[in-house]
C-alpha positions as CSV (number, residue, x, y, z in Angstrom):
1,M,0.0,0.0,0.0
2,I,2.6,2.6,1.1
3,G,6.0,1.4,-0.2
4,R,8.2,4.5,0.2
5,L,8.1,7.9,2.0
6,S,10.2,10.8,0.9
7,G,9.9,14.0,3.0
8,T,11.3,16.0,5.8
9,L,12.2,14.5,9.1
10,A,10.1,16.4,11.6
11,E,10.5,14.4,14.9
12,K,12.7,11.6,16.2
13,N,11.4,9.7,19.3
14,P,13.0,6.2,19.2
15,P,11.7,4.0,17.7
16,Q,9.2,6.4,16.1
17,L,9.7,9.1,13.5
18,L,7.4,11.8,12.1
19,V,8.0,12.3,8.4
20,D,6.4,15.4,6.8
21,V,5.4,14.5,3.2
22,G,3.8,17.5,1.5
23,G,2.2,18.7,4.7
24,V,1.0,15.3,5.9
25,G,2.9,13.8,8.9
26,Y,3.4,10.1,8.8
27,E,4.3,8.3,12.0
28,V,6.8,5.6,11.2
29,D,8.4,3.0,13.5
30,V,11.9,2.1,12.5
31,P,14.5,-0.4,13.9
32,M,17.5,1.2,15.7
33,S,19.8,0.2,12.8
34,T,17.8,2.7,10.7
35,F,17.4,5.2,13.5
36,Y,21.2,5.6,14.0
37,H,21.7,6.5,10.4
38,L,19.0,9.1,10.0
39,P,19.8,12.7,9.0
40,A,19.2,15.6,11.4
41,L,15.8,17.0,12.1
42,G,14.6,19.2,9.2
43,E,16.6,17.3,6.7
44,R,15.2,15.2,3.8
45,V,14.8,11.5,4.4
46,V,13.7,8.6,2.1
47,L,12.4,5.5,3.8
48,L,11.2,2.2,2.3
49,T,8.1,1.2,4.2
50,E,5.9,-1.7,5.1
51,F,2.3,-1.0,6.0
52,V,0.8,-3.5,8.5
53,V,-2.9,-3.7,9.1
54,R,-4.4,-5.6,12.0
55,E,-7.8,-5.6,13.6
56,D,-6.8,-3.1,16.2
57,A,-4.1,-1.1,14.5
58,Q,-2.6,0.2,11.3
59,Q,1.2,0.7,11.5
60,L,3.8,2.0,9.2
61,F,7.4,0.6,9.5
62,G,10.3,2.3,7.8
63,F,13.8,1.1,6.7
64,L,16.7,2.8,5.0
65,T,17.7,-0.3,3.1
66,A,15.9,-2.9,1.0
67,S,17.6,-5.7,2.8
68,E,16.2,-4.5,6.1
69,R,12.7,-4.3,4.7
70,A,13.0,-7.8,3.0
71,T,14.2,-9.3,6.3
72,F,11.4,-7.6,8.2
73,R,8.9,-9.1,5.7
74,L,10.4,-12.6,6.2
75,L,10.3,-12.2,10.0
76,V,6.7,-11.2,10.3
77,K,5.6,-14.3,8.3
78,I,7.0,-16.5,11.1
79,S,4.3,-17.8,13.5
80,G,4.6,-15.9,16.9
81,V,6.8,-13.1,15.5
82,G,4.8,-9.9,15.0
83,P,6.0,-6.6,13.7
84,R,7.2,-5.4,17.1
85,M,9.3,-8.5,17.6
86,A,10.7,-8.3,14.1
87,L,11.6,-4.6,14.8
88,A,13.3,-5.7,18.0
89,L,15.3,-8.3,16.2
90,L,16.4,-5.8,13.5
91,S,17.3,-3.3,16.3
92,G,19.4,-5.9,18.2
93,L,21.1,-7.4,15.2
94,S,22.0,-6.1,11.8
95,V,20.8,-8.0,8.7
96,A,24.3,-9.4,8.3
97,E,24.5,-10.5,11.9
98,L,21.0,-12.1,11.7
99,S,22.1,-13.9,8.5
100,Q,25.2,-15.2,10.1
101,A,23.3,-16.4,13.2
102,V,20.8,-18.2,10.9
103,A,23.6,-19.8,8.9
104,A,25.4,-21.0,12.0
105,Q,22.0,-21.9,13.7
106,D,23.2,-19.8,16.7
107,G,20.1,-19.3,18.9
108,A,22.2,-17.9,21.7
109,R,22.8,-14.8,19.6
110,L,19.1,-14.2,19.1
111,V,18.2,-14.8,22.7
112,K,20.4,-11.8,23.6
113,V,17.8,-9.5,21.9
114,P,15.3,-8.3,24.5
115,G,11.9,-10.0,24.1
116,I,13.3,-13.0,22.2
117,G,13.0,-16.3,24.1
118,K,14.7,-19.6,23.4
119,K,11.6,-21.1,21.6
120,T,11.1,-18.0,19.5
121,A,14.8,-18.0,18.6
122,E,14.6,-21.7,17.5
123,R,11.5,-21.0,15.4
124,V,13.2,-18.0,13.7
125,L,16.3,-20.1,13.0
126,L,14.2,-22.9,11.6
127,E,12.0,-20.7,9.4
128,L,14.8,-18.5,8.0
129,K,17.2,-21.4,7.3
130,G,18.0,-21.1,3.6
131,K,16.1,-17.9,3.1
132,L,18.9,-15.5,4.4
133,A,22.3,-15.9,2.7
134,P,25.2,-15.4,5.1
135,D,26.9,-13.2,2.5
136,L,23.6,-11.3,1.8
137,G,23.7,-12.4,-1.9
138,L,27.0,-10.7,-2.6
139,P,29.2,-12.7,-4.9
140,S,31.9,-14.6,-3.1
141,A,35.5,-13.6,-3.6
142,A,36.4,-17.1,-4.8
143,G,34.0,-17.1,-7.7
144,G,33.9,-19.9,-10.2
145,A,32.9,-23.5,-9.4
146,G,31.9,-22.8,-5.8
147,D,29.3,-20.3,-7.0
148,A,28.0,-22.7,-9.6
149,H,27.7,-25.5,-7.0
150,A,25.8,-23.2,-4.6
151,D,23.5,-22.0,-7.4
152,I,22.8,-25.6,-8.5
153,V,21.9,-26.5,-4.9
154,Q,19.6,-23.5,-4.5
155,A,17.9,-24.3,-7.8
156,L,17.3,-27.9,-6.8
157,M,15.9,-26.8,-3.4
158,A,13.6,-24.4,-5.2
159,L,12.3,-27.3,-7.2
160,G,11.3,-29.1,-4.0
161,Y,14.3,-31.3,-3.2
162,N,15.6,-31.2,0.4
163,E,19.0,-29.8,1.1
164,R,20.6,-33.2,1.6
165,E,19.4,-34.5,-1.7
166,A,20.5,-31.3,-3.5
167,Q,23.9,-31.3,-1.9
168,A,24.5,-35.0,-2.8
169,A,23.4,-34.5,-6.4
170,A,25.6,-31.3,-6.8
171,K,28.6,-33.1,-5.2
172,A,28.5,-35.8,-7.9
173,L,28.8,-33.3,-10.7
174,P,32.0,-32.5,-12.6
175,K,34.0,-29.7,-11.0
176,D,33.9,-27.3,-13.9
177,V,30.2,-27.7,-14.9
178,G,28.1,-24.6,-15.6
179,V,24.9,-23.9,-13.6
180,S,22.3,-24.8,-16.3
181,E,24.1,-27.9,-17.4
182,G,24.7,-28.9,-13.7
183,I,21.0,-28.5,-13.0
184,K,20.1,-30.8,-15.9
185,L,22.6,-33.4,-14.9
186,A,21.6,-33.3,-11.2
187,L,17.9,-33.6,-12.2
188,K,18.7,-36.7,-14.3
189,A,20.6,-38.2,-11.4
190,L,17.8,-37.5,-8.9
191,N,15.1,-38.9,-11.1
192,R,16.8,-42.3,-11.5
């Protein structure tokens, strides 16, 4: 509904902002990671937003980066994790730290965030496994075959194979195989 706000930063009261857009003031809740990087009052600000409607409230959440907003969207889809808890997670951990915690399945790191218990941390780790890349989608420094291997595994998982099956099929492929050829060969091997 409201995907982006561009206006003047009128008030800052953590975690809430008031952004004046053409004479209309929007109250926006932001994670502390966004809050710390905001310009001074009276300055121009651009926020990517997520509009959340519930029976009892309509709330607007803002983010400086697309990765923060995408992570927020993933978090609120998890049973038991509402917008406030997702905001707390993004305030306590950067997207990169959350990605690393998910990759390492490090629940202790999540429990350090106020309001996150052990069961919630375990649920978040389980639900986000494979959805957040530890390198945030940036190409690895190594490049080459490792990237092709990872892409093949991701493609197979997207087609419905579990991680173990996808890894085993990709491991059996020649080292220098390209992604598209590797997917074809892996599918043939999996369908035997």
